[in-house]
Steps between C-alpha positions, in 0.01 A plus 500: 500500500144592439268201489256570210142393490444158335208319343399168669632185344788672325865452530805527278466162337128562431588833332770336293262226387240761408757694303618187323139420398461864364818468308378187334168645403564869421468604135842648449404670178293751705803607705665782290617850526313584180188720528181309460248584226256633758239775473661695788863571534615620845806735519615424853399513862364836605416426863392232749269573785471317827305537826702634791452556867588858598714781356766495771598119471461500126734790450745358751527179300486609133673843529721478804613143466474410125594855383188570284433876473143596603403697183132566543249492804132575452157364586389172335274640225268210530487517885615829643513355850813312388840665424670403178885480517715493181852364526760497220651155493818621346447511128191721478259210536268564789379305810186652649349410830151573649547563871262607785532474876527108502761325717789321313526125540772248431245222453547336154251618246235263384553360158254362237411566135546860406701580814843660489768250603790748519649814360852505366733802470852506346814601693848553365731204529760709675253591770370147570704436808417859633131415449546192732675707758217762488235240557684360790547845653125556469439166672327333195532143416595398146609208281739518206488261202674428171212468268714382203441804272507767778570544870219565739451618852157461664362694798167642607364853497308658802180322391643145462517525120799307352756730355769371269812702434683353203816569299622373167797255498634655179502856356221410251385806297154598615361500140623138446392351828189335373688362203767351727237331728315352202832361370580362847161337504564336158829361632345383824245294312759354269694404805191346667575707808234573769572874490743740323841504672805713476648281230193558285522875557869512409440279192208734399727805523767329282239389243373858474850628475469721801826578688350520849719446804403322815436696820676409820215381725500319836455128529134397535272196510402400148189345356126512592259449779578786733206736448132405481 
């Protein structure tokens, strides 16, 4: 298994205690799938841009391993000495990477306020075990966890950035996903649970009268405290 970077003084129990404190103090009325009455209304994610090392290693990971088509390649318009790579993550939403002639590194990236902790991309439930096999064949470490409301695999890209590959546990309609998660949150709080679990997700689907079947996924460690 991949040994992910950890913050000093952490640990599973500390994480659970922190989550319990958050559960006790969070204003649950602010957790809703309803659109807020805000002056700006976003319509979705257009693209996310990260710093990369070099073109060869970046394409090898994101296109040749993860299967994201390279749909555009041009100079970085703000710094023409850099190349700007555009990858289609699978649904038309774009990941872009600024690359130069830098060396790749597997050293964990430094965190801090404003830093990116990880990127998460979805994979089909039927492909989840094939994803594991592909990472093993490529010599990459990984960890798999049951996160309660979804299934997650964690690895690293060629620059040490944590990459999560997740899949839904039920065939939830994409246009109802936020509504389902908000209902699961409501049920979690009522249950005084540390985090939303499978039972809360199943109950949310039932409460919303959604006939969603469960996917057949492998056994995995459940809970929290594995990624920092």
